[in-house]
N, C-alpha and C positions, 0 to 999 in steps of 0.2 A: 261253698257251702253245698252239702249234698241233699238233694230232695228224694223223697221216697215216693214210689208209685202206689204204696200201700197206705191206707188210713189206719194207723195203729189204735187199737182199743184194748188196752192191757196185753193180753197174749193173743188177741185176735187180729187179723188183717182183713180187710175187704177190698175186693178188686171188682171192677166192672168189666163186663165182656160183651162184646158185639158179636152175634153169631149169624152165619149164613148156613141154615140146614138144607139138606138135600143136595149138597154139592157133590162134585165128581171125585173129590178127595178130602181126607182130613188134612187140613194145613192151618198152621199158625203164622198169621201175617206179621205179628208184632205188636208192639204199642203204638197207638195212633191217638191223636188229639181230635176230638169230636165237640165243637162248641167249647165249653169250659172243662171239659172232663178228659182224663187220660183213660183209655179203654185197651183191653186186650182184644185184637181183631182175629176171628178164627172162622173157619168153615169146617162142617162135619158131614160125612155121607149119610148119616141116618135121617130119616124124614121127621118133621115135627109131629109125630103121632105116638101116643100112649107113652110119652117120656122117654123115647128113644134117642131123641137128638139131645135132651138134657143129660142123659147118662153118658153119651159120646162126648159131650162138652166137659163133664167132670173128669173123664178119662184123659182127654187131650191136655186139660189145664194142670192135672197132677203130673203127667209127664213133663210138661214144660217148666213147672216150678220145681220139680223133683222132690215132690211130697207125696206121701201116700194118698190114695183117693179118699180114705177114711178121714183125713184131715180137712177135707172140702165139704161144704154144705151150700147148697144152692138156696139163697135167702129171698131173692126177688127175681121176677121174670120168668115165672114157670111157663107162661105161655106167650113170651115176648123174645124178640131178638136181643134186646138188652137185658142182660142178667147180671146180678149181684151175688157173688160168692165169697163166703167167709172162709178163711184159711187159718186153722189153728196149728201152731207148732209146738 
């Protein structure tokens, strides 16, 4: 039985991301389990100021998922390390 890392909602998918801003390099560590959730763990160089880290997160996630950045929308966690991103396909 195949399990999806996405939560399907019609043509939308929702992923949770754990971010370390202000890191030495942009890096995706991969899928990790935290408590009851599966998260995409990553770090970005941008500081958490004026939305810079959020923009870097969307860029990194779009490269990782091989989808255009325009298909991603940050829905939750604008000022948090735990973010929720919808992916339209």
